[in-house]
C-alpha positions in Angstrom: -32.2 203.2 112.3 -34.3 206.4 112.2 -31.6 208.0 110.3 -31.5 205.2 107.8 -35.3 205.2 107.3 -35.6 208.9 106.5 -34.3 208.6 103.0 -36.5 205.6 102.2 -39.6 207.7 103.3 -38.7 210.3 100.8 -38.2 207.6 98.2 -41.6 206.1 98.8 -43.4 209.4 98.4 -41.6 210.0 95.2 -42.5 206.6 93.9 -46.1 207.0 94.8 -46.3 210.3 93.0 -44.7 208.7 90.0 -47.2 205.8 90.1 -50.2 208.2 90.2 -48.7 210.2 87.3 -48.5 207.1 85.2 -52.1 206.2 85.8 -53.7 209.6 85.3 -51.5 211.7 83.1 -51.9 215.5 83.4 -53.2 217.2 80.4 -50.9 220.1 79.5 -52.3 223.2 78.2 -50.9 224.7 75.1 -48.3 227.4 75.5 -49.7 230.8 76.6 -53.1 229.2 77.1 -55.5 229.8 80.0 -57.2 226.4 80.0 -57.4 225.1 83.6 -55.9 221.7 84.4 -57.8 218.5 84.9 -59.8 217.8 88.1 -57.3 215.2 89.2 -54.6 217.8 89.1 -56.8 220.0 91.3 -57.3 217.1 93.7 -53.6 216.6 94.0 -53.1 220.3 94.5 -55.6 220.4 97.4 -54.1 217.4 99.1 -50.5 218.4 98.9 -50.6 222.1 99.4 -48.0 222.3 102.0 -45.5 220.1 100.2 -45.9 221.0 96.6 -46.7 224.7 97.1 -48.2 224.7 93.6 -45.0 223.7 91.8 -46.2 220.7 89.9 -49.9 221.7 89.7 -49.5 224.0 86.7 -47.5 223.5 83.5 -44.5 225.8 83.0 -44.4 227.9 79.8 -41.0 227.2 78.2 -40.9 230.7 76.6 -41.8 232.4 79.9 -39.2 230.2 81.7 -36.4 231.1 79.3 -37.4 234.8 79.5 -37.4 234.6 83.3 -34.0 233.0 83.2 -32.6 235.7 81.0 -34.0 238.4 83.2 -32.5 236.6 86.2 -29.1 236.4 84.5 -29.3 240.1 83.5 -30.3 241.1 87.0 -27.4 239.2 88.4 -25.0 240.9 86.0 -26.4 244.3 86.9 -26.0 243.5 90.6 -22.3 242.7 90.0 -21.7 246.3 89.0 -21.2 248.4 92.1 -22.5 251.9 92.3 -19.0 253.3 93.0 -16.8 253.6 90.0 -13.9 251.2 89.7 -10.4 252.6 89.7 -10.0 254.4 86.3 -7.2 253.4 84.1 -5.7 256.2 81.9 -6.5 255.7 78.3 -3.5 255.0 76.2 -2.7 257.6 73.6 -2.4 256.4 70.1 0.4 258.1 68.2 0.5 258.0 64.4 3.7 258.0 62.4 2.9 261.5 61.0 0.4 264.3 61.3 -1.4 265.5 58.2 -3.2 268.8 58.9 -6.6 269.4 57.4 -6.4 272.6 55.6 -9.9 272.3 54.0 -11.2 275.1 56.2 -8.2 277.4 55.7 -7.8 280.1 53.1 -4.1 280.1 52.3 -4.3 283.0 49.9 -6.2 285.2 52.3 -3.7 284.3 55.1 -0.9 285.3 52.9 -2.4 288.7 52.3 -2.5 289.2 56.1 1.2 288.4 56.5 3.6 291.1 57.5 5.8 292.6 54.8 8.8 290.9 56.3 7.2 287.5 56.2 8.5 285.7 53.1 10.3 282.6 52.1 13.6 284.4 52.5 12.8 285.2 56.1 10.7 282.4 57.5 11.3 283.2 61.1 9.0 285.8 62.6 11.1 286.1 65.8 13.0 289.3 66.5 16.7 289.3 65.8 19.4 291.6 66.9 22.5 292.4 64.9 25.3 290.3 66.3 28.4 292.0 67.6 31.4 292.2 65.3 29.5 291.1 62.2 29.1 293.7 59.5 28.2 291.1 56.9 25.0 290.5 58.9 23.7 293.8 57.6 24.6 292.8 54.1 22.9 289.5 54.5 19.7 291.1 55.8 19.7 293.5 52.9 20.1 290.6 50.4 17.2 288.8 52.1 15.0 291.9 51.8 15.9 292.3 48.1 15.1 288.7 47.4 11.8 289.0 49.2 10.9 292.1 47.2 11.9 290.4 43.9 10.0 287.3 44.7 6.9 289.3 45.7 7.1 291.3 42.5 7.4 288.3 40.3 4.6 286.4 41.9 2.1 289.1 42.7 3.1 292.2 40.9 1.8 295.0 43.2 -0.9 292.8 44.7 -1.4 289.6 46.6 -3.8 286.8 45.7 -7.4 286.7 46.9 -9.5 283.9 48.3 -11.9 283.6 45.3 -10.6 285.0 41.9 -12.9 287.1 39.9 -12.2 285.3 36.6 -12.0 281.6 37.0 -13.3 280.4 33.6 -15.5 281.5 30.7 -18.4 279.6 32.3 -18.4 281.4 35.6 -21.2 283.7 34.5 -23.6 280.8 35.0 -23.0 280.7 38.8 -25.6 283.2 39.5 -28.4 281.1 37.9 -27.9 278.2 40.3 -29.2 280.2 43.2 -25.9 280.4 45.1 -24.8 283.8 46.4 -21.8 285.4 44.8 -18.6 285.3 46.7 -18.0 288.3 49.0 -14.7 289.9 47.9 -13.2 292.2 50.5 -11.2 295.3 49.3 -8.1 294.0 51.1 -7.9 290.8 48.9 -6.5 291.5 45.4 -7.9 289.9 42.3 -5.0 287.9 41.1 -5.1 284.1 41.3 -1.7 282.5 42.1 -2.5 278.8 41.9 -4.6 278.7 38.7 -2.9 277.8 35.4 -4.5 277.6 32.0 -2.7 276.4 28.9 -2.5 278.8 25.9 -4.7 278.1 22.9 -1.6 278.4 20.7 0.5 275.9 22.7 2.0 273.1 20.7 2.2 269.5 21.7 5.8 270.0 22.8 4.7 272.5 25.4 6.3 275.6 23.7 4.2 278.6 22.9 3.9 279.0 19.1 2.4 282.4 18.2 0.2 282.2 15.1 1.0 285.8 14.3 3.1 288.7 15.4 1.8 290.1 18.7 -0.4 293.1 18.1 -1.6 295.7 20.5 -5.0 297.4 20.2 -3.6 300.0 17.8 -1.2 297.8 15.9 2.0 295.7 16.3 3.7 295.7 19.6 7.0 297.3 18.8 8.0 298.1 22.4 11.5 296.6 22.9 11.0 296.6 26.6 8.0 294.4 26.4 8.1 291.1 28.3 7.4 289.3 25.0 10.9 290.1 23.8 12.8 290.0 27.1 15.5 287.4 27.6 15.7 287.9 31.3 14.0 285.4 33.6 12.5 288.2 35.7 10.2 291.1 34.9 11.3 294.6 34.0 10.5 296.1 37.3 12.4 293.4 39.0 15.4 294.1 36.8 15.3 297.7 37.7 15.1 296.8 41.4 18.2 294.6 41.1 20.1 297.0 39.0 19.4 300.1 41.1 22.4 301.3 43.1 22.2 300.5 46.7 23.9 302.3 49.6 26.2 299.9 51.3 26.1 300.0 55.1 28.6 302.3 56.8 31.6 300.5 58.1 32.3 301.4 61.7 35.6 300.2 63.3 34.8 297.6 65.9 37.8 298.3 68.1 38.8 301.6 69.8 41.7 303.4 68.2 42.9 304.5 71.7 42.6 303.2 75.2 43.5 305.2 78.3 44.0 303.9 81.8 41.7 305.7 84.3 42.4 304.5 87.9 39.7 305.2 90.5 37.1 305.8 87.9 33.9 305.2 89.9 31.5 302.5 89.0 28.4 304.5 89.9 25.4 304.8 87.6 24.3 308.2 89.1 27.5 310.1 88.5 28.7 312.1 85.4 32.5 312.1 85.5 33.5 312.6 81.8 33.0 315.6 79.6 34.7 316.9 76.4 35.0 320.6 76.0 34.7 322.7 72.8 38.5 323.5 73.0 39.2 319.8 72.5 40.1 319.1 76.2 38.7 316.1 78.0 37.9 316.4 81.7 37.8 313.3 83.8 37.0 313.0 87.5 39.0 310.3 89.3 38.4 310.0 93.0 39.1 313.4 94.6 40.9 314.8 91.5 40.0 316.2 88.1 42.5 315.5 85.2 42.6 317.3 81.8 43.7 315.4 78.7 44.5 317.5 75.6 43.4 315.7 72.5 45.8 317.6 70.2 49.0 317.2 72.2 48.1 314.2 74.3 49.3 315.9 77.5 47.7 315.2 80.9 47.4 317.7 83.6 45.8 317.7 87.0 43.4 320.5 87.5 42.3 320.1 91.2 42.5 317.9 94.2 39.7 318.1 96.8 40.5 318.2 100.4 39.4 315.9 103.1 37.0 313.1 102.3 35.3 315.0 99.5 35.2 313.4 96.0 34.3 314.5 92.5 30.8 313.4 91.5 30.2 315.4 88.2 32.0 317.6 85.7 30.6 319.8 82.9 32.1 322.3 80.4 30.6 325.7 79.6 29.8 326.0 75.9 32.8 328.2 75.2 35.1 325.6 76.8 36.9 328.0 79.0 35.4 327.2 82.4 34.6 323.9 84.1 32.0 323.2 86.7 32.7 320.5 89.3 30.2 318.9 91.6 31.3 317.2 94.8 30.0 314.5 97.2 29.6 317.1 100.0 27.1 319.2 97.9 29.5 321.9 96.7 29.7 323.3 93.1 33.0 324.7 92.1 33.8 326.8 89.0 37.3 326.7 87.6 39.2 328.7 85.0 41.0 326.0 83.2 43.3 328.3 81.2 44.8 329.6 84.5 44.1 326.5 86.6 42.3 328.8 89.1 39.2 328.2 91.1 36.8 331.2 90.7 34.2 330.4 93.3 32.5 327.7 95.4 28.7 327.6 95.4 26.6 326.0 98.1 22.9 325.1 98.6 22.8 321.3 98.2 22.9 319.0 101.2 24.0 315.9 99.3 26.2 314.9 96.4 25.8 316.8 93.2 25.6 314.2 90.4 24.4 316.3 87.5 25.4 319.6 86.0 24.3 321.5 82.9 25.3 324.9 81.4 23.1 327.2 79.4 25.4 330.2 78.6 25.9 331.9 82.0 23.3 329.8 83.8 24.6 326.7 85.6 22.0 324.2 86.7 22.9 321.5 89.3 20.9 318.5 90.5 21.6 316.5 93.7 20.7 313.5 95.7 18.7 315.9 97.9 16.1 316.0 95.0 16.6 319.7 94.5 17.5 321.5 91.2 19.2 324.9 91.4 19.6 327.5 88.7 22.7 329.5 89.4 23.7 332.7 87.6 27.5 332.8 87.7 27.4 336.5 87.2 25.4 337.1 90.4 26.9 336.9 93.9 23.9 334.9 95.0 24.3 331.2 95.5 21.3 330.3 93.4 18.5 332.2 91.7 15.8 329.6 91.2 14.9 326.4 93.1 13.1 323.6 91.3 11.2 321.0 93.3 9.5 318.0 91.7 11.6 314.9 91.8 11.1 312.5 94.7 14.5 310.9 94.5 18.0 311.7 93.4 18.4 313.9 90.2 20.8 312.0 88.0 20.3 313.6 84.5 20.2 317.2 83.4 20.4 318.6 79.8 19.7 322.1 78.4 18.2 322.8 75.0 19.7 326.2 74.3 17.6 326.7 71.1 14.2 326.4 72.8 15.5 327.2 76.3 14.1 324.1 77.8 15.7 322.0 80.5 15.2 318.2 80.8 15.7 316.5 84.1 15.7 312.8 85.0 15.6 311.2 88.4 15.9 308.0 90.3 12.1 308.2 90.8 11.6 307.1 87.1 10.4 310.5 86.2 11.3 312.7 83.2 10.5 316.5 83.6 10.8 319.2 81.1 11.1 322.8 82.5 10.4 325.8 80.3 13.2 328.4 80.6 13.5 329.5 84.3 10.1 328.5 85.4 9.7 326.7 88.8 6.9 324.4 87.6 7.6 321.7 85.1 6.1 322.0 81.6 5.8 318.2 81.2 5.8 315.4 83.7 6.4 312.0 82.1 6.5 308.7 84.0 6.6 306.2 81.1 10.0 304.9 82.1 10.2 302.0 84.6 13.6 302.8 86.1 16.0 305.7 86.8 16.3 308.2 83.9 19.9 309.3 83.6 20.4 309.2 79.8 19.0 312.4 78.2 19.9 314.0 74.8 18.4 316.8 72.7 18.5 316.4 69.0 20.5 319.0 67.1 18.7 318.2 63.9 15.0 318.5 64.9 13.5 321.1 67.1 12.0 319.8 70.3 13.1 316.2 69.8 14.2 314.7 73.1 15.6 311.2 73.7 15.6 309.5 77.1 16.8 306.2 78.4 15.8 304.0 81.4 17.8 301.9 83.7 17.9 298.1 84.3 14.3 297.6 85.0 13.2 299.6 81.9 15.9 299.3 79.2 14.0 301.5 76.8 14.8 304.6 74.7 11.9 306.9 74.4 11.6 309.8 71.9 9.5 312.8 72.8 8.1 315.9 71.1 8.4 318.6 73.8 6.9 321.4 71.6 3.5 320.0 70.7 1.6 316.7 70.9 2.0 314.3 68.0 0.0 315.3 64.9 -1.7 313.0 62.5 1.3 313.2 60.1 3.7 312.4 62.8 1.6 309.4 63.9 1.4 308.2 60.3 5.2 308.5 60.0 5.6 306.6 63.2 3.3 303.9 61.9 5.3 303.7 58.7 8.6 303.3 60.5 7.0 300.7 62.7 5.8 298.6 59.7 9.2 298.9 58.0 11.3 298.1 61.0 12.9 294.7 61.4 12.6 295.0 65.2 9.3 293.8 66.3 8.1 295.2 69.4 7.0 293.5 71.4 10.9 294.7 72.4 11.0 292.4 73.5 11.7 288.5 73.6 15.0 287.8 75.2 17.5 290.3 76.5 19.5 289.9 73.3 16.7 291.2 71.1 15.8 294.7 70.2 12.2 295.6 69.6 10.6 298.7 68.3 7.2 299.4 70.0 5.4 302.1 68.0 1.8 303.0 67.9 -0.1 305.4 65.7 -2.1 306.5 68.8 0.3 306.4 71.8 -1.2 306.8 75.2 1.0 309.9 75.8 0.5 312.3 72.9 4.1 313.6 73.3 5.6 310.2 73.1 6.7 309.5 69.5 8.1 305.9 69.9 9.9 303.6 72.3 12.7 301.1 71.6 13.5 298.2 73.9 17.3 297.8 73.8 17.5 294.8 76.1 19.9 296.3 78.6 20.4 299.2 80.9 20.6 302.6 79.1 23.4 304.7 80.7 24.0 307.5 78.2 22.7 309.0 75.0 24.2 311.4 72.5 23.2 312.6 69.1 25.6 312.9 66.2 26.4 316.5 65.2 26.8 315.6 61.5 24.2 313.0 60.8 20.8 312.0 62.0 22.2 309.2 64.2 22.2 308.4 67.9 24.7 306.5 70.1 23.7 304.8 73.3 25.8 303.1 76.0 24.6 300.3 78.0 25.2 298.4 81.3 23.6 295.2 82.5 23.8 292.9 80.8 25.5 293.6 77.5 28.0 296.5 78.3 27.9 297.6 74.7 27.9 300.8 72.7 25.2 301.0 69.9 25.0 303.4 67.0 21.4 303.8 65.7 20.0 305.4 62.5 17.1 307.7 63.3 14.2 307.6 62.8 14.2 304.0 61.5 16.2 303.0 64.5 18.2 300.4 62.5 21.4 299.4 64.2 24.4 300.8 62.4 27.1 299.3 64.7 27.5 297.5 68.0 30.8 298.1 69.8 32.0 296.0 72.6 35.2 295.9 74.7 34.3 297.2 78.2 34.0 294.6 80.8 31.9 296.7 83.1 28.9 299.0 82.6 29.6 301.8 80.1 28.5 304.6 82.5 30.2 307.6 80.9 30.0 309.1 77.4 31.4 312.2 75.7 31.8 313.4 72.1 34.7 315.3 70.5 33.8 318.8 69.3 33.9 317.7 65.6 31.3 315.0 66.3 33.4 312.2 64.8 34.9 310.5 67.9 33.3 309.4 71.1 34.9 308.4 74.4 33.4 305.9 76.8 34.3 305.2 80.4 33.4 302.2 82.5 34.0 300.7 85.9 36.8 298.7 84.4 38.8 301.9 84.8 39.5 302.4 81.1 38.6 305.2 78.6 38.1 304.0 75.1 38.0 306.2 72.0 35.9 305.1 69.0 35.5 306.4 65.5 31.7 306.2 65.6 30.4 308.9 63.3 31.3 310.6 60.1 32.8 314.1 60.1 31.7 317.0 57.9 34.1 317.5 55.0 35.9 320.8 55.6 39.2 322.1 54.4 40.0 323.9 57.6 38.9 321.0 59.8 42.3 319.5 60.6 42.4 319.8 64.3 42.3 316.5 66.2 42.3 314.4 63.1 44.1 311.6 64.7 43.2 312.2 68.3 46.2 310.1 69.4 48.5 312.9 70.4 51.8 312.1 72.1 50.7 309.2 74.3 50.9 306.5 71.7 48.4 303.7 71.3 47.8 303.3 75.0 48.5 305.6 78.0 47.5 306.6 81.5 45.4 309.7 82.1 47.4 310.6 85.2 
């Protein structure tokens, strides 16, 4: 019963309050007013303090209430946000159907003036390119592209290129200074011609054809020059016509296949050996295993000169300048001198404790380099084993070449060093360490005094040109810069392994270094042509090619392939026309690489085939 009476009590109190409210209504104060309520309201407030707690004693401001409710709702929303960031969701990218660059801030004309000379519509690619093998027409295509570029440049810009702001825009341009704006800053490198501005002639008819009102006159009278562009029927200018009609030298055609191939069993596949040499009496000497064979280029006859005893092997051969004696280095450190005409050994010289991989003659002086890092000068007229001992290389000596004119010796080693020794001095004149691999390929130029070419191994792949007489002068540096700007091989080398790049600087770090050429593969041998200013290089990893270069532009004349192994050996016929290459594939290949000097008496070795036919065996 108590439970059922409790709700009725609450009901009675509520009804009593409603009854009192109907008899004495509460006077509500206006909104935002401070007028106190009536006394009756105060009495009810004092009587029911515990129950009412002041809720019904004072009128509620509707504006304040709505404001409080909004603040409460806002506070609740802010409480819902946790201080820790919710898991972020990657914003989706919006891709348009095309991209239109904004060139408002670009100066196309000034950018064109900064382009390289080779950059043109005919050659849009700025990447380096190498002449493909077996493609002579590639050179003709490149020449045609360069001609088109020159004609297009001449037609559009004459001898200049457009500038950012032309000097003469319109007759009213002289008022620009009065508006307070500064005049445009014209740099000397930007020419004055405007390419993209066109103004119609005052004598142009409605049909669009130019109708001269009178015969063209010059300052001193009528223009009677028949070569004037006013009377020309050609679509190009006169200088462009002269450029197109001028005779051009066609690229020299070099046979891409060897005219003769010899079998050479047991030809060692060793980068540090020198087993092939061609003497001045037109006899080719080849070291095969423990034997040395002689091949007569005129008769084609093959004879065996020597056979070493025991476990000794041939590691190097080299002819004296007269072609009568042959020096032979062995794997046991001996140096033998043979009289080829009588097939007789004259003497055996000692001194080295390891294999002798490099030999070089300078008249009666024989120089030998070994794996023991020592270089010996030997006077074959003296009974002594050696006369001078050169110490400098830290690893095996693999390259030696004498310059008889200046009496300088160049030596290369497996320590990546190139030394130049003056005459018989025991201290090197130059020590160069620009190569990054073994230096075996060394060649002195017969056309320019003191010019030395050297090639690096697999980790370097570069051909370097040196001036051993004096540091590079300003004129030489300017010439190097000229060849660098005109070369189609961009330096920088290098690019993939199939690319050639020419790295030339007007101020090289080494004053004796003229230029470098990144060939893209191991440089095994170098030889200068005797009849023209050209250079041939043989390569190993990874192309195995023979390349003929035009010096000093270093443009590729021909690229010869056929060997399946590294082309480790190179020799040149005495007339300078034919070269022979040897590789680890145990073949010797003969190439018509260079031109021969025209001479009535020069009939020896014209064919070079002899009596062995197209192919033969050297032993």
